[in-house]
FIKOLZA-1660 file (N, C-alpha, C; in steps of 0.1 Angstrom, whole numbers, plus 5000, padded with zeros to 4 digits):
% residues 65
   i   px   py   pz ch aa at
   1 6161 9103 8873  A  M  N
   1 6149 9104 8881  A  M CA
   1 6152 9099 8895  A  M  C
   2 6146 9107 8905  A  T  N
   2 6148 9103 8919  A  T CA
   2 6138 9093 8923  A  T  C
   3 6142 9084 8931  A  K  N
   3 6133 9074 8936  A  K CA
   3 6130 9077 8951  A  K  C
   4 6118 9075 8955  A  F  N
   4 6113 9078 8968  A  F CA
   4 6108 9065 8975  A  F  C
   5 6110 9064 8987  A  D  N
   5 6105 9053 8995  A  D CA
   5 6091 9057 8999  A  D  C
   6 6081 9050 8994  A  L  N
   6 6067 9054 8996  A  L CA
   6 6060 9043 9005  A  L  C
   7 6068 9037 9014  A  R  N
   7 6061 9028 9023  A  R CA
   7 6052 9035 9032  A  R  C
   8 6041 9028 9036  A  E  N
   8 6031 9034 9045  A  E CA
   8 6037 9035 9059  A  E  C
   9 6033 9046 9065  A  F  N
   9 6038 9049 9079  A  F CA
   9 6031 9039 9088  A  F  C
  10 6039 9031 9096  A  V  N
  10 6033 9021 9105  A  V CA
  10 6041 9022 9118  A  V  C
  11 6034 9021 9129  A  L  N
  11 6041 9020 9142  A  L CA
  11 6042 9005 9145  A  L  C
  12 6054 9001 9147  A  E  N
  12 6057 8986 9147  A  E CA
  12 6061 8981 9161  A  E  C
  13 6064 8990 9171  A  N  N
  13 6068 8985 9184  A  N CA
  13 6064 8995 9195  A  N  C
  14 6066 8991 9207  A  K  N
  14 6063 9000 9218  A  K CA
  14 6070 9013 9219  A  K  C
  15 6083 9013 9215  A  A  N
  15 6091 9025 9216  A  A CA
  15 6086 9035 9205  A  A  C
  16 6082 9030 9194  A  E  N
  16 6077 9039 9183  A  E CA
  16 6063 9044 9188  A  E  C
  17 6055 9036 9194  A  A  N
  17 6042 9040 9199  A  A CA
  17 6044 9051 9210  A  A  C
  18 6053 9049 9219  A  D  N
  18 6055 9059 9230  A  D CA
  18 6060 9072 9224  A  D  C
  19 6069 9072 9215  A  A  N
  19 6074 9084 9208  A  A CA
  19 6063 9091 9201  A  A  C
  20 6054 9084 9194  A  Y  N
  20 6043 9090 9186  A  Y CA
  20 6033 9096 9196  A  Y  C
  21 6030 9090 9207  A  L  N
  21 6021 9096 9217  A  L CA
  21 6027 9108 9223  A  L  C
  22 6039 9108 9226  A  D  N
  22 6046 9120 9231  A  D CA
  22 6044 9132 9222  A  D  C
  23 6046 9130 9209  A  E  N
  23 6045 9140 9199  A  E CA
  23 6030 9144 9197  A  E  C
  24 6022 9134 9197  A  L  N
  24 6007 9137 9194  A  L CA
  24 6001 9146 9205  A  L  C
  25 6005 9143 9218  A  F  N
  25 5999 9150 9229  A  F CA
  25 6005 9163 9232  A  F  C
  26 6015 9167 9224  A  K  N
  26 6020 9181 9225  A  K CA
  26 6010 9191 9221  A  K  C
  27 6001 9187 9212  A  K  N
  27 5990 9196 9207  A  K CA
  27 5977 9193 9214  A  K  C
  28 5971 9203 9221  A  D  N
  28 5959 9201 9228  A  D CA
  28 5948 9195 9220  A  D  C
  29 5947 9198 9207  A  Q  N
  29 5936 9194 9198  A  Q CA
  29 5936 9178 9196  A  Q  C
  30 5947 9172 9199  A  Y  N
  30 5948 9157 9197  A  Y CA
  30 5947 9150 9210  A  Y  C
  31 5945 9156 9221  A  R  N
  31 5944 9149 9234  A  R CA
  31 5931 9144 9237  A  R  C
  32 5927 9133 9229  A  S  N
  32 5914 9126 9232  A  S CA
  32 5916 9112 9229  A  S  C
  33 5909 9103 9235  A  I  N
  33 5910 9089 9233  A  I CA
  33 5904 9086 9219  A  I  C
  34 5894 9093 9215  A  D  N
  34 5889 9091 9201  A  D CA
  34 5900 9093 9191  A  D  C
  35 5907 9104 9192  A  E  N
  35 5918 9106 9183  A  E CA
  35 5929 9095 9183  A  E  C
  36 5931 9090 9195  A  V  N
  36 5941 9079 9197  A  V CA
  36 5936 9066 9190  A  V  C
  37 5923 9063 9191  A  R  N
  37 5917 9051 9185  A  R CA
  37 5918 9052 9170  A  R  C
  38 5915 9064 9164  A  I  N
  38 5915 9066 9150  A  I CA
  38 5929 9064 9145  A  I  C
  39 5939 9069 9152  A  R  N
  39 5953 9068 9147  A  R CA
  39 5958 9053 9149  A  R  C
  40 5953 9047 9160  A  A  N
  40 5957 9033 9162  A  A CA
  40 5952 9024 9150  A  A  C
  41 5940 9026 9146  A  E  N
  41 5935 9019 9135  A  E CA
  41 5942 9022 9122  A  E  C
  42 5946 9034 9120  A  K  N
  42 5953 9038 9108  A  K CA
  42 5968 9034 9107  A  K  C
  43 5975 9034 9119  A  Y  N
  43 5989 9033 9119  A  Y CA
  43 5995 9020 9125  A  Y  C
  44 5986 9012 9131  A  I  N
  44 5991 9000 9139  A  I CA
  44 5984 8988 9134  A  I  C
  45 5992 8978 9129  A  R  N
  45 5987 8966 9124  A  R CA
  45 5986 8955 9135  A  R  C
  46 5996 8955 9143  A  D  N
  46 5997 8944 9153  A  D CA
  46 5988 8947 9165  A  D  C
  47 5979 8937 9168  A  A  N
  47 5969 8938 9178  A  A CA
  47 5975 8941 9192  A  A  C
  48 5986 8935 9195  A  I  N
  48 5993 8937 9208  A  I CA
  48 5998 8951 9210  A  I  C
  49 6004 8957 9199  A  I  N
  49 6009 8970 9199  A  I CA
  49 5998 8980 9200  A  I  C
  50 5987 8977 9192  A  K  N
  50 5975 8986 9192  A  K CA
  50 5969 8987 9207  A  K  C
  51 5968 8975 9213  A  K  N
  51 5962 8975 9227  A  K CA
  51 5972 8983 9236  A  K  C
  52 5985 8981 9235  A  Y  N
  52 5994 8989 9243  A  Y CA
  52 5993 9004 9240  A  Y  C
  53 5992 9008 9228  A  F  N
  53 5991 9022 9224  A  F CA
  53 5979 9029 9230  A  F  C
  54 5968 9022 9229  A  I  N
  54 5955 9028 9235  A  I CA
  54 5956 9028 9250  A  I  C
  55 5961 9018 9256  A  G  N
  55 5963 9018 9271  A  G CA
  55 5972 9028 9276  A  G  C
  56 5983 9030 9269  A  K  N
  56 5993 9040 9273  A  K CA
  56 5987 9054 9271  A  K  C
  57 5980 9056 9261  A  A  N
  57 5973 9069 9258  A  A CA
  57 5963 9072 9269  A  A  C
  58 5956 9062 9274  A  E  N
  58 5946 9064 9285  A  E CA
  58 5954 9069 9297  A  E  C
  59 5965 9062 9300  A  E  N
  59 5973 9066 9312  A  E CA
  59 5978 9081 9311  A  E  C
  60 5983 9084 9299  A  M  N
  60 5989 9097 9297  A  M CA
  60 5978 9108 9298  A  M  C
  61 5967 9105 9292  A  L  N
  61 5956 9115 9293  A  L CA
  61 5951 9117 9307  A  L  C
  62 5951 9107 9315  A  Q  N
  62 5948 9108 9330  A  Q CA
  62 5958 9117 9337  A  Q  C
  63 5971 9115 9333  A  D  N
  63 5981 9123 9339  A  D CA
  63 5981 9138 9335  A  D  C
  64 5975 9141 9323  A  L  N
  64 5974 9154 9318  A  L CA
  64 5963 9162 9324  A  L  C
  65 5954 9155 9330  A  R  N
  65 5942 9162 9336  A  R CA
  65 5945 9168 9350  A  R  C
% end
C-alpha cells in the first residue's frame, strides 16, 4: 500500500508567500484583495507572514493597474 503525505498546505515564510502571489496573480480572476484575504486566512497561520502577504498583494495589485 502506498503512503501519501497529507499535510495541509501552509505558507510558512515570505519567500513562499511571494511565490504564491506571483502564481495567483497570473490569472485575472484572482487579482483582488478579497481573494488574497481569503487565501491568507486559509493558508497562513503566522500573523506576521499573513500581514506581509496581504501588504505585498496590495502593492502588486497597484502595480498591475
